[in-house]
C-alpha positions as CSV (number, residue, x, y, z in Angstrom):
1,M,15.4,-23.2,-20.5
2,K,17.7,-20.1,-19.6
3,Q,14.3,-18.3,-18.7
4,I,13.2,-21.3,-16.3
5,Y,16.5,-21.7,-14.7
6,L,16.8,-17.9,-13.5
7,I,12.8,-18.4,-12.2
8,F,13.9,-21.1,-10.0
9,Q,17.9,-19.7,-9.0
10,P,17.1,-16.0,-7.5
11,F,20.9,-15.9,-6.8
12,I,21.9,-16.4,-10.8
13,V,19.2,-13.2,-11.0
14,M,21.1,-11.3,-8.2
15,S,24.5,-12.4,-10.0
16,I,23.4,-10.9,-13.2
17,I,22.2,-7.7,-11.7
18,L,25.4,-7.1,-9.7
19,S,28.0,-8.0,-12.7
20,S,25.7,-6.1,-15.3
21,C,25.6,-3.1,-13.6
22,S,29.2,-3.2,-12.3
23,S,30.5,-3.1,-15.8
24,N,28.1,-0.2,-16.6
25,K,25.9,-2.3,-19.1
26,F,22.4,-1.2,-17.6
27,P,19.1,-3.1,-18.3
28,E,17.3,-1.7,-21.4
29,E,14.3,0.0,-20.8
30,I,11.2,-1.3,-22.1
31,Q,8.3,1.1,-22.4
32,L,5.0,-1.1,-22.1
33,T,2.5,2.0,-22.7
34,N,2.4,4.4,-25.5
35,D,-0.4,6.4,-25.2
36,L,0.7,9.5,-24.5
37,S,-3.2,11.1,-24.2
38,Y,-3.5,9.4,-20.5
39,N,-1.5,8.5,-17.5
40,H,-0.9,4.8,-16.6
41,D,-0.5,4.7,-12.9
42,L,1.4,1.8,-11.1
43,D,0.5,4.0,-7.8
44,N,3.2,2.1,-6.0
45,N,1.0,-1.0,-5.6
46,D,1.5,-4.9,-6.0
47,N,0.6,-4.6,-9.8
48,F,1.8,-7.9,-11.1
49,S,-0.4,-10.8,-12.0
50,P,0.1,-13.7,-10.4
51,D,1.6,-15.2,-13.3
52,D,4.0,-11.9,-13.9
53,R,2.0,-11.6,-17.6
54,W,0.0,-8.5,-16.5
55,L,0.3,-5.0,-14.9
56,V,-2.4,-3.5,-13.5
57,Y,-3.1,0.3,-13.4
58,D,-5.6,3.1,-13.0
59,V,-5.7,6.2,-15.7
60,R,-6.0,9.2,-13.2
61,I,-4.5,12.8,-14.0
62,P,-3.0,13.5,-10.8
63,E,-4.1,17.3,-10.4
64,A,-8.0,15.9,-10.9
65,G,-7.2,12.3,-8.7
66,I,-9.1,9.4,-8.0
67,G,-12.4,10.4,-7.8
68,A,-11.9,11.7,-11.7
69,C,-10.4,8.7,-12.9
70,P,-12.9,6.4,-14.8
71,R,-11.1,3.0,-15.4
72,I,-9.0,0.4,-14.3
73,E,-6.6,-1.3,-17.4
74,K,-4.0,-4.1,-17.6
75,V,-1.3,-3.9,-19.7
76,N,0.5,-7.4,-21.0
77,V,4.4,-7.4,-20.3
78,L,5.1,-9.5,-23.1
79,T,2.8,-8.1,-25.8
80,G,1.8,-4.8,-24.6
81,E,-1.7,-5.6,-25.4
82,I,-4.1,-3.4,-23.1
83,K,-7.5,-4.6,-21.9
84,I,-10.0,-2.6,-19.8
85,L,-11.0,-4.5,-16.5
86,Y,-13.8,-1.9,-15.3
87,E,-14.8,1.2,-16.1
88,L,-17.1,4.0,-15.5
89,P,-18.5,5.5,-18.8
90,Q,-20.6,8.4,-16.7
91,N,-17.7,9.2,-14.5
92,K,-17.6,12.8,-13.5
93,S,-14.6,15.1,-12.4
94,Y,-16.3,14.9,-8.6
95,G,-16.2,10.9,-9.1
96,P,-17.2,8.3,-8.4
97,G,-14.3,7.6,-9.3
98,V,-11.7,4.1,-9.1
99,G,-8.2,4.1,-8.9
100,A,-5.3,2.8,-6.8
101,V,-5.6,-1.5,-8.0
102,S,-3.5,-4.0,-6.6
103,Y,-3.7,-7.8,-8.1
104,S,-4.0,-10.8,-6.1
105,H,-0.6,-13.0,-5.3
106,T,-3.1,-16.1,-5.8
107,E,-5.9,-15.6,-8.3
108,N,-6.5,-13.6,-11.1
109,K,-8.3,-10.8,-9.8
110,V,-7.9,-7.0,-8.4
111,I,-8.7,-4.7,-5.7
112,F,-9.5,-0.9,-6.3
113,I,-11.1,1.8,-4.6
114,H,-14.7,2.8,-5.7
115,G,-16.1,6.0,-4.8
116,L,-19.5,5.2,-3.6
117,L,-22.2,5.1,-6.4
118,N,-24.7,8.0,-4.6
119,I,-21.8,10.7,-5.4
120,T,-22.6,14.4,-6.7
121,E,-21.2,17.4,-7.2
122,E,-22.5,18.2,-4.0
123,N,-21.5,15.0,-1.9
124,P,-18.4,14.3,-4.3
125,Y,-15.8,11.5,-3.6
126,Q,-13.5,11.7,-0.5
127,Q,-11.7,9.8,1.8
128,W,-14.7,8.9,4.0
129,H,-16.9,8.3,0.7
130,R,-15.3,5.3,-0.6
131,T,-15.0,1.4,-0.9
132,G,-13.1,-1.5,-2.1
133,V,-14.2,-3.5,-5.1
134,I,-13.0,-6.3,-6.6
135,V,-13.0,-7.6,-10.3
136,E,-11.8,-10.8,-11.6
137,D,-10.0,-11.0,-14.8
138,A,-12.6,-13.4,-16.2
139,N,-16.0,-11.0,-15.8
140,P,-14.4,-7.6,-16.2
141,G,-16.7,-5.3,-15.4
142,T,-18.8,-6.7,-12.5
143,P,-18.2,-5.5,-9.4
144,I,-17.5,-7.2,-6.2
145,F,-18.3,-4.9,-3.0
146,M,-15.5,-6.2,-0.7
147,D,-16.2,-4.2,3.0
148,A,-19.6,-3.7,3.6
149,R,-20.6,0.2,5.0
150,D,-23.2,0.9,7.7
151,V,-23.6,4.6,8.6
152,I,-27.4,4.1,10.2
153,F,-27.0,3.5,13.9
154,P,-26.7,1.2,15.3
155,Y,-23.9,0.0,13.3
156,T,-23.2,-3.4,12.2
157,P,-20.2,-5.7,13.4
158,G,-18.2,-6.8,10.4
159,A,-19.2,-3.4,8.4
160,L,-16.9,0.0,8.4
161,R,-18.5,3.5,8.4
162,G,-16.3,5.2,6.2
163,G,-13.4,4.8,3.3
164,T,-10.9,2.1,2.8
165,H,-7.7,2.9,1.0
166,R,-4.6,1.5,-0.4
167,H,-5.8,-1.9,-0.6
168,E,-3.3,-5.1,-0.4
169,W,-3.5,-8.8,-0.4
170,S,-2.2,-11.2,1.9
171,G,0.3,-13.9,0.4
172,D,-2.4,-16.3,1.1
173,G,-5.0,-14.0,-0.9
174,R,-7.6,-14.1,2.8
175,W,-7.0,-11.0,3.8
176,I,-7.0,-7.5,2.4
177,G,-5.4,-4.7,4.3
178,Y,-5.5,-1.0,3.9
179,T,-6.2,2.3,5.4
180,Y,-9.3,4.0,6.3
181,N,-11.2,7.3,7.1
182,D,-14.6,7.2,9.1
183,A,-17.7,9.0,8.2
184,I,-19.5,9.1,11.1
185,L,-16.2,10.8,12.9
186,K,-15.5,13.5,9.9
187,H,-19.1,14.3,10.4
188,L,-18.5,14.7,14.4
189,E,-15.6,16.8,13.2
190,D,-17.3,19.1,11.2
191,S,-20.3,19.9,13.7
192,T,-17.7,20.4,16.6
193,G,-14.9,21.8,15.4
194,V,-12.8,19.2,17.3
195,T,-10.4,16.8,15.8
196,Y,-11.6,13.1,14.8
197,N,-11.4,12.5,11.4
198,L,-8.1,10.3,12.0
199,R,-6.9,7.7,9.8
200,T,-6.2,4.3,10.9
201,I,-5.7,0.8,9.6
202,G,-7.8,-1.8,8.9
203,V,-8.4,-5.7,7.4
204,S,-10.8,-7.7,5.7
205,K,-11.1,-11.7,5.6
206,S,-12.9,-13.3,3.1
207,G,-15.3,-16.2,3.7
208,N,-17.9,-14.1,5.8
209,P,-20.3,-11.9,4.0
210,V,-21.7,-9.2,6.0
211,P,-25.5,-7.8,4.6
212,V,-26.0,-4.4,5.4
213,E,-29.7,-3.1,5.0
214,M,-29.8,-0.5,2.3
215,D,-30.8,3.5,3.5
216,E,-32.4,5.8,1.4
217,S,-29.6,7.8,0.7
218,G,-27.2,5.1,-1.0
219,E,-24.9,5.4,1.5
220,N,-24.9,1.8,3.1
221,L,-23.8,-1.4,1.4
222,S,-23.2,-5.3,1.9
223,G,-19.8,-6.5,1.3
224,E,-18.3,-9.8,0.7
225,W,-15.7,-9.7,3.2
226,F,-16.0,-9.3,6.7
227,S,-13.7,-6.0,8.3
228,A,-12.1,-4.6,11.3
229,L,-10.1,-1.7,12.4
230,V,-7.2,-3.0,13.9
231,V,-4.9,0.1,15.1
232,K,-6.5,2.2,17.6
233,V,-5.9,6.2,17.2
234,V,-6.6,9.1,19.2
235,S,-7.2,12.9,18.7
236,N,-4.4,13.9,21.4
237,P,-1.5,11.5,22.5
238,T,-0.2,11.7,25.6
239,P,3.2,13.0,25.3
240,G,6.2,10.1,25.8
241,S,3.6,7.6,25.6
242,D,3.3,5.0,22.4
243,E,-0.3,6.6,21.8
244,I,-1.2,7.3,18.1
245,S,-3.2,9.9,16.1
246,H,-2.5,8.6,12.9
247,A,-1.5,5.4,11.2
248,A,-0.2,4.7,7.5
249,G,2.2,3.6,5.5
250,D,1.5,0.0,6.1
251,S,1.9,-3.6,4.4
252,W,1.7,-7.2,5.3
253,V,4.3,-8.7,7.6
254,G,5.8,-11.5,5.3
255,V,4.4,-14.0,2.6
256,S,2.5,-15.9,5.7
257,G,3.5,-13.4,8.9
258,Y,6.6,-13.7,10.9
259,K,7.9,-15.7,13.6
260,D,7.2,-14.5,17.1
261,K,9.3,-15.2,20.3
262,N,7.4,-18.8,20.5
263,S,8.6,-19.6,17.0
264,E,5.1,-19.9,15.5
265,M,3.5,-17.8,12.3
266,Q,1.5,-14.5,13.3
267,R,-0.2,-12.8,11.0
268,A,0.8,-9.0,11.2
269,R,0.8,-5.5,9.9
270,A,3.6,-3.4,10.0
271,F,3.0,0.7,9.9
272,I,4.0,4.4,10.3
273,G,2.2,5.4,13.5
274,K,2.3,9.4,14.7
275,V,3.3,10.1,18.4
276,K,3.8,13.1,20.6
277,D,7.3,12.8,22.1
278,K,7.5,14.2,25.9
279,D,7.8,17.3,24.9
280,G,4.5,17.1,23.0
281,V,5.9,17.3,19.7
282,D,4.6,15.3,16.9
283,L,7.0,11.9,16.1
284,E,6.6,9.4,13.5
285,E,7.6,5.7,14.3
286,V,7.4,2.0,12.9
287,F,4.5,0.0,15.0
288,I,3.2,-3.7,14.4
289,V,-0.1,-4.9,15.0
290,D,-0.7,-8.8,15.8
291,I,-4.3,-9.7,14.0
292,P,-6.1,-13.0,15.3
293,E,-7.3,-14.9,12.9
294,D,-11.0,-14.6,14.0
295,I,-11.5,-10.6,13.6
296,T,-15.5,-11.1,14.5
297,I,-15.0,-11.1,18.3
298,A,-14.7,-7.6,20.3
299,G,-12.0,-6.6,22.0
300,P,-11.9,-4.7,25.4
301,D,-11.7,-1.3,23.8
302,G,-15.1,-1.4,22.6
303,P,-17.5,-3.0,19.7
304,L,-16.4,-3.7,16.6
305,E,-18.9,-1.6,14.9
306,G,-17.6,1.5,16.9
307,T,-20.1,4.3,18.4
308,K,-21.8,7.6,17.5
309,T,-18.6,9.2,18.9
310,T,-16.0,6.6,18.8
311,F,-14.2,4.5,16.1
312,P,-15.2,0.5,15.6
313,M,-12.4,-1.1,17.6
314,P,-10.4,-3.9,17.0
315,P,-11.0,-7.1,18.0
316,K,-9.5,-9.6,20.5
317,G,-6.4,-10.6,20.0
318,S,-5.0,-7.8,18.3
319,V,-1.8,-6.2,19.7
320,Q,-0.3,-3.4,18.8
321,R,3.3,-2.6,19.6
322,R,5.8,0.3,19.1
323,L,8.9,-0.9,17.0
324,T,11.1,1.9,17.0
325,H,12.0,4.8,19.9
326,T,13.7,7.7,17.4
327,E,12.7,10.7,20.2
328,N,16.7,11.1,21.4
329,A,18.1,10.6,17.8
330,K,20.2,13.7,16.1
331,Y,17.5,13.4,13.5
332,P,14.2,12.1,15.0
333,G,11.3,10.0,13.0
334,C,10.4,7.8,10.4
335,Q,9.1,7.6,6.9
336,G,7.8,6.2,4.0
337,I,6.2,3.0,3.7
338,V,7.2,0.0,6.0
339,R,8.1,-3.0,3.8
340,S,8.3,-6.3,5.1
341,S,10.6,-9.2,3.6
342,G,9.2,-12.4,1.7
343,D,10.1,-14.0,5.1
344,G,8.5,-11.7,7.9
345,S,12.2,-11.5,9.4
346,K,12.9,-7.8,8.4
347,L,11.1,-4.8,8.2
348,A,12.5,-2.0,5.5
349,Y,11.6,2.1,6.2
350,L,13.1,5.4,5.6
351,A,14.8,7.5,8.4
352,K,17.8,9.8,8.6
353,D,21.3,9.0,9.6
354,A,24.0,10.9,11.8
355,N,24.4,13.1,9.0
356,G,20.9,14.2,8.5
357,V,20.6,11.8,4.8
358,T,17.5,9.6,4.3
359,Q,18.6,6.6,4.4
360,I,17.0,2.9,4.6
361,F,16.9,1.0,7.5
362,T,15.5,-2.2,8.9
363,I,14.1,-3.8,12.1
364,S,12.9,-7.1,13.5
365,P,8.9,-7.3,13.5
366,L,10.2,-8.5,17.5
367,G,12.1,-5.2,18.3
368,G,15.4,-4.8,18.8
369,A,17.9,-2.1,17.3
370,P,17.3,-0.9,13.8
371,Q,20.2,-1.7,11.2
372,Q,21.4,1.1,8.8
373,I,21.2,-0.7,5.5
374,T,22.3,2.1,2.7
375,N,25.0,4.4,3.3
376,H,24.7,7.4,0.3
377,K,25.5,11.0,0.3
378,L,22.3,11.8,-1.4
379,D,18.6,11.3,0.3
380,V,16.9,7.9,-0.5
381,Q,13.6,8.9,-2.3
382,G,11.7,6.4,-1.4
383,N,9.9,3.4,-3.4
384,H,12.0,0.8,-1.3
385,R,10.6,-3.0,-2.3
386,W,11.8,-6.1,-1.7
387,H,13.1,-8.8,-4.4
388,P,11.0,-11.9,-3.5
389,N,14.1,-13.4,-2.1
390,G,14.5,-11.2,0.4
391,K,18.6,-10.7,0.0
392,M,17.7,-7.1,-2.3
393,I,16.0,-4.1,-1.9
394,C,15.5,-2.0,-4.8
395,Y,14.7,2.1,-4.1
396,I,15.1,5.8,-5.9
397,L,18.2,7.7,-5.4
398,D,19.5,10.4,-7.5
399,K,16.8,9.7,-10.1
400,S,17.5,6.3,-10.6
401,I,16.3,2.8,-9.8
402,Y,19.2,1.6,-7.3
403,V,19.2,-1.9,-6.2
404,F,21.0,-3.2,-2.6
405,D,22.8,-6.3,-2.0
406,L,22.0,-7.3,1.9
407,E,24.4,-10.5,1.5
408,T,27.4,-7.9,0.0
409,N,26.2,-4.8,1.4
410,T,26.9,-3.3,-1.7
411,S,24.2,-0.8,-4.1
412,R,24.7,-0.3,-8.0
413,P,22.0,1.6,-10.2
414,L,20.1,-0.2,-12.5
415,T,19.0,3.2,-14.8
416,Q,20.9,6.2,-15.4
417,P,19.6,9.5,-13.8
418,S,17.0,11.2,-16.1
419,E,15.2,14.2,-16.0
420,F,12.3,12.0,-15.7
421,P,13.0,10.0,-12.7
422,P,11.1,6.7,-12.2
423,G,8.7,5.9,-9.8
424,N,5.9,3.0,-8.1
425,L,8.5,0.3,-8.3
426,V,7.3,-3.0,-7.9
427,W,9.0,-6.4,-8.5
428,S,7.7,-9.3,-10.2
429,H,6.8,-12.3,-8.2
430,D,9.8,-14.4,-9.5
431,G,12.4,-11.8,-9.4
432,N,13.4,-11.0,-12.8
433,K,11.6,-7.9,-13.8
434,I,11.0,-4.2,-12.1
435,A,8.2,-2.5,-13.7
436,Y,7.6,1.1,-12.7
437,N,6.6,4.4,-13.7
438,R,8.4,7.6,-15.7
439,I,7.1,10.6,-17.1
440,V,7.1,10.9,-20.8
441,T,6.5,14.2,-23.3
442,S,5.6,13.8,-26.4
443,E,7.7,15.2,-29.4
444,D,5.2,17.9,-29.8
445,G,5.0,19.2,-26.5
446,K,1.4,18.7,-25.8
447,F,1.1,15.8,-23.8
448,R,3.1,14.7,-20.3
449,T,2.2,11.7,-18.9
450,K,2.7,8.8,-16.9
451,Q,4.0,5.7,-18.7
452,I,5.0,2.2,-17.6
453,F,8.5,1.0,-18.0
454,I,9.8,-2.3,-16.9
455,I,13.7,-3.9,-17.1
456,N,14.4,-7.7,-17.7
457,L,16.8,-8.7,-15.1
């Protein structure tokens, strides 16, 4: 009965967290994975299954990257049982590779990066040479190719021409957002020496498969979801403008979007965009892009599928807005991943305060003045994540996990400082657990690998 009560009363969980930490009684750290011969990398994604019973991860070697990673696994939070969801038995150091996996919030299935199947040593895994693959728990090992790919002109609307990365399900499970690099423009950059390989942001929507004719090289793929880029980037932004040359650090706004000025729910992604200040110096700021429900109609900037010299362009109804203007601050710029509260009313990001210390700030999706949340003497080290109730944020500070209570404006450590600090924090859906990575060294010193830990609140 106690566990059920905690699930439905998140403010009770908050009280337990704060009272426990204020009395210096830290929650017990439980090590879930114990095979020190390989990594168990959460990668700062949405790793809990919808019922909070499993955590999904990849097994990459940091020095080798995703291209050398051969499989996706999941571990049972209660028993420690490990199951393989997807594996490439013949994977090489150059690929294809899999990694950066996230669970759907509504169904027992995951999405992750998958290098293209035509990868060779001469044509290895790259940012623009990968795709997104969905695997259902009930059908491990069976790939569902999410985003279609067409690199042969004329290109196909609804298909992309490059690689998707850091996939994130929307709260209703109907959309997936991601960052993107374009293969066509990478080849143009290589041939001209002009910068075209810019990172931007796209989304895919379920229910509208995109068939693509296969090519001899094996570069093309049909996809089960319709895809579009939603953020416009340019090589040389006009100084002092809101044009951007790089977009990343993105996430969905709210479980179901945010309330716009008419109090209607609007689907959107928030992100960090790189602009140039009036002196032409690069500066990173918080942006938001409103996404229309129908992404199949081309917008005014050009075709959804792009051209030989331009990106695929955002669909009709996409609206890209700048939220922060830090160019006149003592320490200008924003950083990290922009994370939204569940109701979509607040976006959290990192920036330096007037003393030059990195803190957590929030801003409304409607704009306005940012609010500084934390006030530490040491830099917040990132990994900030919202509690599902939107009243707390956890993050890394002083090699420890901290939690900040937005109602009382107080913060407390949940773990003690350690030689190997925690990372890749993720709250469970019920708010009762935080999972994270920590480096563990074997007794003989032979292995030093990332393992998964959990604290029950």
